[in-house]
C-alpha positions in Angstrom: 94.4 84.4 91.2 92.2 85.0 87.8 91.3 87.9 86.9 87.3 88.7 87.6 84.7 91.0 86.3 84.8 93.0 88.9 88.5 93.8 88.7 87.9 96.3 85.7 85.9 98.4 88.4 88.4 98.6 90.9 89.7 101.9 90.1 86.3 103.3 89.5 84.7 102.4 93.0 88.3 103.7 95.1 86.6 106.3 96.7 83.7 103.9 98.2 87.1 101.6 99.2 88.7 104.5 100.3 85.5 105.3 102.7 85.6 102.2 103.5 89.0 101.8 104.8 88.7 105.2 107.1 85.6 103.4 108.1 88.1 101.0 109.5 90.8 103.2 111.1 88.0 105.0 112.9 87.5 101.8 114.7 91.4 101.0 115.1 92.1 98.6 112.5 94.9 100.8 110.6 96.6 97.7 109.1 93.7 96.8 106.4 94.6 97.8 103.5 92.6 98.2 99.8 94.4 94.9 98.8 93.1 92.9 101.7 89.8 94.6 101.3 89.5 93.9 97.8 91.0 90.2 98.1 88.1 89.7 101.2 85.3 91.1 98.5 86.4 88.4 96.0 87.3 85.6 98.1 83.9 85.5 100.0 81.4 87.9 98.5 82.0 87.4 95.3 83.5 83.9 95.4 80.4 82.5 93.4 79.4 85.4 91.4 80.5 85.7 87.7 79.5 89.2 87.1 78.4 92.4 88.8 76.9 96.3 88.4 79.2 98.9 89.6 76.1 99.7 92.0 76.1 96.3 93.5 79.9 96.4 93.7 80.4 99.7 95.6 76.9 98.8 97.7 79.1 95.7 98.6 82.1 97.7 99.5 80.2 99.8 101.8 78.4 97.4 103.7 81.2 95.5 104.9 81.4 94.9 108.2 84.5 95.6 110.7 83.9 92.0 112.3 82.8 89.9 109.5 86.5 91.3 107.5 88.9 90.5 110.8 86.6 86.8 111.0 88.3 86.4 107.6 91.3 87.5 108.1 92.0 85.5 111.1 90.8 82.3 108.8 93.3 83.2 106.5 95.9 83.9 108.6 95.8 80.7 110.3 95.4 78.7 106.9 98.2 80.8 104.9 100.7 80.0 108.6 101.7 83.0 108.8 100.8 84.0 112.2 104.2 83.2 113.9 105.7 86.3 111.6 103.9 89.1 113.0 105.4 91.1 115.6 103.1 90.7 117.8 103.7 87.2 117.8 107.5 87.6 117.7 106.9 89.3 121.2 104.7 86.7 122.5 107.1 84.5 121.9 110.0 85.9 122.9 108.7 86.3 126.4 107.5 82.2 126.5 110.9 81.4 125.6 
């Protein structure tokens, strides 16, 4: 994936990313990483945007809804065909066989 201008600000906005990840953990989503959240923002929110200012990037990070992220992650998992590789899926398949 090409480097976007938003990538230049990633280190500057780490506190906002960390805050959002803590929120996800409060809701029970402990597997969401900074990289996954950043990919969501780049691929979903900023897909057609060339440049943003720092305050717009922070606003977008802090306004991510857990449900929106989880919908995106689910679709991406199905697209990549890796949903059978998770431990939960392997346990389910083991029980069926």
